[in-house]
mmCIF file of the N, C-alpha and C atoms, coordinates in Angstrom:
data_MODEL
# 
_entry.id   MODEL 
# 
loop_
_atom_site.group_PDB 
_atom_site.id 
_atom_site.type_symbol 
_atom_site.label_atom_id 
_atom_site.label_alt_id 
_atom_site.label_comp_id 
_atom_site.label_asym_id 
_atom_site.label_entity_id 
_atom_site.label_seq_id 
_atom_site.pdbx_PDB_ins_code 
_atom_site.Cartn_x 
_atom_site.Cartn_y 
_atom_site.Cartn_z 
_atom_site.occupancy 
_atom_site.B_iso_or_equiv 
_atom_site.pdbx_formal_charge 
_atom_site.auth_seq_id 
_atom_site.auth_comp_id 
_atom_site.auth_asym_id 
_atom_site.auth_atom_id 
_atom_site.pdbx_PDB_model_num 
ATOM 1   N N  . UNK A 1 1  ? 124.777 -132.939 74.359 1.00 0.00 ? 1  UNK A N  1 
ATOM 2   C CA . UNK A 1 1  ? 123.935 -132.591 73.214 1.00 0.00 ? 1  UNK A CA 1 
ATOM 3   C C  . UNK A 1 1  ? 122.481 -132.389 73.645 1.00 0.00 ? 1  UNK A C  1 
ATOM 4   N N  . UNK A 1 2  ? 121.947 -133.388 74.334 1.00 0.00 ? 2  UNK A N  1 
ATOM 5   C CA . UNK A 1 2  ? 120.567 -133.273 74.811 1.00 0.00 ? 2  UNK A CA 1 
ATOM 6   C C  . UNK A 1 2  ? 120.450 -132.124 75.809 1.00 0.00 ? 2  UNK A C  1 
ATOM 7   N N  . UNK A 1 3  ? 121.456 -132.002 76.662 1.00 0.00 ? 3  UNK A N  1 
ATOM 8   C CA . UNK A 1 3  ? 121.438 -130.953 77.675 1.00 0.00 ? 3  UNK A CA 1 
ATOM 9   C C  . UNK A 1 3  ? 121.453 -129.574 77.019 1.00 0.00 ? 3  UNK A C  1 
ATOM 10  N N  . UNK A 1 4  ? 122.211 -129.440 75.952 1.00 0.00 ? 4  UNK A N  1 
ATOM 11  C CA . UNK A 1 4  ? 122.312 -128.152 75.278 1.00 0.00 ? 4  UNK A CA 1 
ATOM 12  C C  . UNK A 1 4  ? 120.976 -127.759 74.651 1.00 0.00 ? 4  UNK A C  1 
ATOM 13  N N  . UNK A 1 5  ? 120.315 -128.697 74.010 1.00 0.00 ? 5  UNK A N  1 
ATOM 14  C CA . UNK A 1 5  ? 119.004 -128.414 73.430 1.00 0.00 ? 5  UNK A CA 1 
ATOM 15  C C  . UNK A 1 5  ? 118.004 -128.058 74.519 1.00 0.00 ? 5  UNK A C  1 
ATOM 16  N N  . UNK A 1 6  ? 118.140 -128.722 75.648 1.00 0.00 ? 6  UNK A N  1 
ATOM 17  C CA . UNK A 1 6  ? 117.226 -128.471 76.759 1.00 0.00 ? 6  UNK A CA 1 
ATOM 18  C C  . UNK A 1 6  ? 117.393 -127.044 77.287 1.00 0.00 ? 6  UNK A C  1 
ATOM 19  N N  . UNK A 1 7  ? 118.626 -126.565 77.312 1.00 0.00 ? 7  UNK A N  1 
ATOM 20  C CA . UNK A 1 7  ? 118.857 -125.213 77.824 1.00 0.00 ? 7  UNK A CA 1 
ATOM 21  C C  . UNK A 1 7  ? 118.520 -124.151 76.781 1.00 0.00 ? 7  UNK A C  1 
ATOM 22  N N  . UNK A 1 8  ? 118.666 -124.480 75.499 1.00 0.00 ? 8  UNK A N  1 
ATOM 23  C CA . UNK A 1 8  ? 118.377 -123.494 74.463 1.00 0.00 ? 8  UNK A CA 1 
ATOM 24  C C  . UNK A 1 8  ? 116.885 -123.322 74.212 1.00 0.00 ? 8  UNK A C  1 
ATOM 25  N N  . UNK A 1 9  ? 116.126 -124.365 74.443 1.00 0.00 ? 9  UNK A N  1 
ATOM 26  C CA . UNK A 1 9  ? 114.704 -124.319 74.102 1.00 0.00 ? 9  UNK A CA 1 
ATOM 27  C C  . UNK A 1 9  ? 113.930 -123.230 74.850 1.00 0.00 ? 9  UNK A C  1 
ATOM 28  N N  . UNK A 1 10 ? 114.047 -123.125 76.163 1.00 0.00 ? 10 UNK A N  1 
ATOM 29  C CA . UNK A 1 10 ? 113.303 -122.070 76.866 1.00 0.00 ? 10 UNK A CA 1 
ATOM 30  C C  . UNK A 1 10 ? 113.693 -120.669 76.404 1.00 0.00 ? 10 UNK A C  1 
ATOM 31  N N  . UNK A 1 11 ? 114.959 -120.494 76.044 1.00 0.00 ? 11 UNK A N  1 
ATOM 32  C CA . UNK A 1 11 ? 115.405 -119.184 75.567 1.00 0.00 ? 11 UNK A CA 1 
ATOM 33  C C  . UNK A 1 11 ? 114.675 -118.833 74.275 1.00 0.00 ? 11 UNK A C  1 
ATOM 34  N N  . UNK A 1 12 ? 114.534 -119.823 73.390 1.00 0.00 ? 12 UNK A N  1 
ATOM 35  C CA . UNK A 1 12 ? 113.829 -119.593 72.132 1.00 0.00 ? 12 UNK A CA 1 
ATOM 36  C C  . UNK A 1 12 ? 112.362 -119.257 72.385 1.00 0.00 ? 12 UNK A C  1 
ATOM 37  N N  . UNK A 1 13 ? 111.747 -119.978 73.305 1.00 0.00 ? 13 UNK A N  1 
ATOM 38  C CA . UNK A 1 13 ? 110.351 -119.692 73.662 1.00 0.00 ? 13 UNK A CA 1 
ATOM 39  C C  . UNK A 1 13 ? 110.230 -118.284 74.224 1.00 0.00 ? 13 UNK A C  1 
ATOM 40  N N  . UNK A 1 14 ? 111.184 -117.916 75.068 1.00 0.00 ? 14 UNK A N  1 
ATOM 41  C CA . UNK A 1 14 ? 111.186 -116.581 75.673 1.00 0.00 ? 14 UNK A CA 1 
ATOM 42  C C  . UNK A 1 14 ? 111.310 -115.506 74.597 1.00 0.00 ? 14 UNK A C  1 
ATOM 43  N N  . UNK A 1 15 ? 112.178 -115.746 73.613 1.00 0.00 ? 15 UNK A N  1 
ATOM 44  C CA . UNK A 1 15 ? 112.349 -114.779 72.532 1.00 0.00 ? 15 UNK A CA 1 
ATOM 45  C C  . UNK A 1 15 ? 111.084 -114.650 71.694 1.00 0.00 ? 15 UNK A C  1 
ATOM 46  N N  . UNK A 1 16 ? 110.419 -115.783 71.448 1.00 0.00 ? 16 UNK A N  1 
ATOM 47  C CA . UNK A 1 16 ? 109.165 -115.741 70.688 1.00 0.00 ? 16 UNK A CA 1 
ATOM 48  C C  . UNK A 1 16 ? 108.112 -114.929 71.428 1.00 0.00 ? 16 UNK A C  1 
ATOM 49  N N  . UNK A 1 17 ? 107.983 -115.178 72.729 1.00 0.00 ? 17 UNK A N  1 
ATOM 50  C CA . UNK A 1 17 ? 107.012 -114.437 73.535 1.00 0.00 ? 17 UNK A CA 1 
ATOM 51  C C  . UNK A 1 17 ? 107.359 -112.950 73.561 1.00 0.00 ? 17 UNK A C  1 
ATOM 52  N N  . UNK A 1 18 ? 108.654 -112.653 73.667 1.00 0.00 ? 18 UNK A N  1 
ATOM 53  C CA . UNK A 1 18 ? 109.111 -111.266 73.706 1.00 0.00 ? 18 UNK A CA 1 
ATOM 54  C C  . UNK A 1 18 ? 108.787 -110.556 72.393 1.00 0.00 ? 18 UNK A C  1 
ATOM 55  N N  . UNK A 1 19 ? 108.964 -111.301 71.276 1.00 0.00 ? 19 UNK A N  1 
ATOM 56  C CA . UNK A 1 19 ? 108.671 -110.728 69.965 1.00 0.00 ? 19 UNK A CA 1 
ATOM 57  C C  . UNK A 1 19 ? 107.176 -110.455 69.813 1.00 0.00 ? 19 UNK A C  1 
ATOM 58  N N  . UNK A 1 20 ? 106.339 -111.378 70.310 1.00 0.00 ? 20 UNK A N  1 
ATOM 59  C CA . UNK A 1 20 ? 104.891 -111.167 70.278 1.00 0.00 ? 20 UNK A CA 1 
ATOM 60  C C  . UNK A 1 20 ? 104.527 -109.926 71.081 1.00 0.00 ? 20 UNK A C  1 
ATOM 61  N N  . UNK A 1 21 ? 105.147 -109.794 72.256 1.00 0.00 ? 21 UNK A N  1 
ATOM 62  C CA . UNK A 1 21 ? 104.877 -108.647 73.109 1.00 0.00 ? 21 UNK A CA 1 
ATOM 63  C C  . UNK A 1 21 ? 105.287 -107.348 72.420 1.00 0.00 ? 21 UNK A C  1 
ATOM 64  N N  . UNK A 1 22 ? 106.458 -107.362 71.765 1.00 0.00 ? 22 UNK A N  1 
ATOM 65  C CA . UNK A 1 22 ? 106.915 -106.164 71.069 1.00 0.00 ? 22 UNK A CA 1 
ATOM 66  C C  . UNK A 1 22 ? 105.983 -105.795 69.925 1.00 0.00 ? 22 UNK A C  1 
ATOM 67  N N  . UNK A 1 23 ? 105.532 -106.803 69.174 1.00 0.00 ? 23 UNK A N  1 
ATOM 68  C CA . UNK A 1 23 ? 104.595 -106.545 68.079 1.00 0.00 ? 23 UNK A CA 1 
ATOM 69  C C  . UNK A 1 23 ? 103.304 -105.942 68.604 1.00 0.00 ? 23 UNK A C  1 
ATOM 70  N N  . UNK A 1 24 ? 102.802 -106.507 69.703 1.00 0.00 ? 24 UNK A N  1 
ATOM 71  C CA . UNK A 1 24 ? 101.570 -106.006 70.308 1.00 0.00 ? 24 UNK A CA 1 
ATOM 72  C C  . UNK A 1 24 ? 101.751 -104.565 70.778 1.00 0.00 ? 24 UNK A C  1 
ATOM 73  N N  . UNK A 1 25 ? 102.879 -104.315 71.446 1.00 0.00 ? 25 UNK A N  1 
ATOM 74  C CA . UNK A 1 25 ? 103.160 -102.982 71.969 1.00 0.00 ? 25 UNK A CA 1 
ATOM 75  C C  . UNK A 1 25 ? 103.288 -101.972 70.830 1.00 0.00 ? 25 UNK A C  1 
ATOM 76  N N  . UNK A 1 26 ? 103.934 -102.391 69.734 1.00 0.00 ? 26 UNK A N  1 
ATOM 77  C CA . UNK A 1 26 ? 104.128 -101.511 68.587 1.00 0.00 ? 26 UNK A CA 1 
ATOM 78  C C  . UNK A 1 26 ? 102.792 -101.180 67.927 1.00 0.00 ? 26 UNK A C  1 
ATOM 79  N N  . UNK A 1 27 ? 101.914 -102.183 67.794 1.00 0.00 ? 27 UNK A N  1 
ATOM 80  C CA . UNK A 1 27 ? 100.592 -101.937 67.216 1.00 0.00 ? 27 UNK A CA 1 
ATOM 81  C C  . UNK A 1 27 ? 99.791  -100.989 68.092 1.00 0.00 ? 27 UNK A C  1 
ATOM 82  N N  . UNK A 1 28 ? 99.898  -101.182 69.397 1.00 0.00 ? 28 UNK A N  1 
ATOM 83  C CA . UNK A 1 28 ? 99.194  -100.323 70.344 1.00 0.00 ? 28 UNK A CA 1 
ATOM 84  C C  . UNK A 1 28 ? 99.703  -98.885  70.219 1.00 0.00 ? 28 UNK A C  1 
ATOM 85  N N  . UNK A 1 29 ? 101.024 -98.733  70.139 1.00 0.00 ? 29 UNK A N  1 
ATOM 86  C CA . UNK A 1 29 ? 101.643 -97.416  70.006 1.00 0.00 ? 29 UNK A CA 1 
ATOM 87  C C  . UNK A 1 29 ? 101.220 -96.748  68.700 1.00 0.00 ? 29 UNK A C  1 
ATOM 88  N N  . UNK A 1 30 ? 101.203 -97.534  67.618 1.00 0.00 ? 30 UNK A N  1 
ATOM 89  C CA . UNK A 1 30 ? 100.813 -97.010  66.316 1.00 0.00 ? 30 UNK A CA 1 
ATOM 90  C C  . UNK A 1 30 ? 99.357  -96.561  66.324 1.00 0.00 ? 30 UNK A C  1 
ATOM 91  N N  . UNK A 1 31 ? 98.510  -97.373  66.964 1.00 0.00 ? 31 UNK A N  1 
ATOM 92  C CA . UNK A 1 31 ? 97.085  -97.045  67.038 1.00 0.00 ? 31 UNK A CA 1 
ATOM 93  C C  . UNK A 1 31 ? 96.874  -95.756  67.829 1.00 0.00 ? 31 UNK A C  1 
ATOM 94  N N  . UNK A 1 32 ? 97.567  -95.611  68.944 1.00 0.00 ? 32 UNK A N  1 
ATOM 95  C CA . UNK A 1 32 ? 97.411  -94.408  69.762 1.00 0.00 ? 32 UNK A CA 1 
ATOM 96  C C  . UNK A 1 32 ? 97.944  -93.188  69.009 1.00 0.00 ? 32 UNK A C  1 
ATOM 97  N N  . UNK A 1 33 ? 99.005  -93.390  68.221 1.00 0.00 ? 33 UNK A N  1 
ATOM 98  C CA . UNK A 1 33 ? 99.567  -92.296  67.431 1.00 0.00 ? 33 UNK A CA 1 
ATOM 99  C C  . UNK A 1 33 ? 98.574  -91.853  66.355 1.00 0.00 ? 33 UNK A C  1 
ATOM 100 N N  . UNK A 1 34 ? 97.957  -92.830  65.672 1.00 0.00 ? 34 UNK A N  1 
ATOM 101 C CA . UNK A 1 34 ? 96.943  -92.509  64.663 1.00 0.00 ? 34 UNK A CA 1 
ATOM 102 C C  . UNK A 1 34 ? 95.755  -91.804  65.298 1.00 0.00 ? 34 UNK A C  1 
ATOM 103 N N  . UNK A 1 35 ? 95.371  -92.257  66.491 1.00 0.00 ? 35 UNK A N  1 
ATOM 104 C CA . UNK A 1 35 ? 94.255  -91.642  67.222 1.00 0.00 ? 35 UNK A CA 1 
ATOM 105 C C  . UNK A 1 35 ? 94.587  -90.190  67.568 1.00 0.00 ? 35 UNK A C  1 
ATOM 106 N N  . UNK A 1 36 ? 95.839  -89.959  67.956 1.00 0.00 ? 36 UNK A N  1 
ATOM 107 C CA . UNK A 1 36 ? 96.290  -88.607  68.281 1.00 0.00 ? 36 UNK A CA 1 
ATOM 108 C C  . UNK A 1 36 ? 96.214  -87.706  67.046 1.00 0.00 ? 36 UNK A C  1 
ATOM 109 N N  . UNK A 1 37 ? 96.637  -88.246  65.897 1.00 0.00 ? 37 UNK A N  1 
ATOM 110 C CA . UNK A 1 37 ? 96.556  -87.482  64.653 1.00 0.00 ? 37 UNK A CA 1 
ATOM 111 C C  . UNK A 1 37 ? 95.108  -87.165  64.310 1.00 0.00 ? 37 UNK A C  1 
ATOM 112 N N  . UNK A 1 38 ? 94.232  -88.139  64.519 1.00 0.00 ? 38 UNK A N  1 
ATOM 113 C CA . UNK A 1 38 ? 92.805  -87.941  64.259 1.00 0.00 ? 38 UNK A CA 1 
ATOM 114 C C  . UNK A 1 38 ? 92.253  -86.826  65.137 1.00 0.00 ? 38 UNK A C  1 
ATOM 115 N N  . UNK A 1 39 ? 92.603  -86.852  66.422 1.00 0.00 ? 39 UNK A N  1 
ATOM 116 C CA . UNK A 1 39 ? 92.150  -85.805  67.344 1.00 0.00 ? 39 UNK A CA 1 
ATOM 117 C C  . UNK A 1 39 ? 92.694  -84.446  66.926 1.00 0.00 ? 39 UNK A C  1 
ATOM 118 N N  . UNK A 1 40 ? 93.951  -84.410  66.493 1.00 0.00 ? 40 UNK A N  1 
ATOM 119 C CA . UNK A 1 40 ? 94.535  -83.145  66.044 1.00 0.00 ? 40 UNK A CA 1 
ATOM 120 C C  . UNK A 1 40 ? 93.773  -82.596  64.851 1.00 0.00 ? 40 UNK A C  1 
ATOM 121 N N  . UNK A 1 41 ? 93.419  -83.466  63.905 1.00 0.00 ? 41 UNK A N  1 
ATOM 122 C CA . UNK A 1 41 ? 92.647  -83.041  62.738 1.00 0.00 ? 41 UNK A CA 1 
ATOM 123 C C  . UNK A 1 41 ? 91.304  -82.466  63.159 1.00 0.00 ? 41 UNK A C  1 
ATOM 124 N N  . UNK A 1 42 ? 90.659  -83.131  64.094 1.00 0.00 ? 42 UNK A N  1 
ATOM 125 C CA . UNK A 1 42 ? 89.341  -82.683  64.558 1.00 0.00 ? 42 UNK A CA 1 
ATOM 126 C C  . UNK A 1 42 ? 89.449  -81.315  65.238 1.00 0.00 ? 42 UNK A C  1 
ATOM 127 N N  . UNK A 1 43 ? 90.461  -81.147  66.089 1.00 0.00 ? 43 UNK A N  1 
ATOM 128 C CA . UNK A 1 43 ? 90.600  -79.882  66.813 1.00 0.00 ? 43 UNK A CA 1 
ATOM 129 C C  . UNK A 1 43 ? 91.042  -78.741  65.901 1.00 0.00 ? 43 UNK A C  1 
ATOM 130 N N  . UNK A 1 44 ? 91.866  -79.046  64.915 1.00 0.00 ? 44 UNK A N  1 
ATOM 131 C CA . UNK A 1 44 ? 92.325  -78.001  63.991 1.00 0.00 ? 44 UNK A CA 1 
ATOM 132 C C  . UNK A 1 44 ? 91.166  -77.538  63.113 1.00 0.00 ? 44 UNK A C  1 
ATOM 133 N N  . UNK A 1 45 ? 90.401  -78.473  62.585 1.00 0.00 ? 45 UNK A N  1 
ATOM 134 C CA . UNK A 1 45 ? 89.245  -78.130  61.754 1.00 0.00 ? 45 UNK A CA 1 
ATOM 135 C C  . UNK A 1 45 ? 88.049  -77.924  62.655 1.00 0.00 ? 45 UNK A C  1 
# 
């Protein structure tokens, strides 16, 4: 029982860190996409 919790805990921490990384990456991607749209608007007009 104790051993099982010990092995599961790092996996949960890893998943949390991975989720934070994905959120950060997604925000970065969204920001760059919005920036690209802004540049397109500027160049078109």
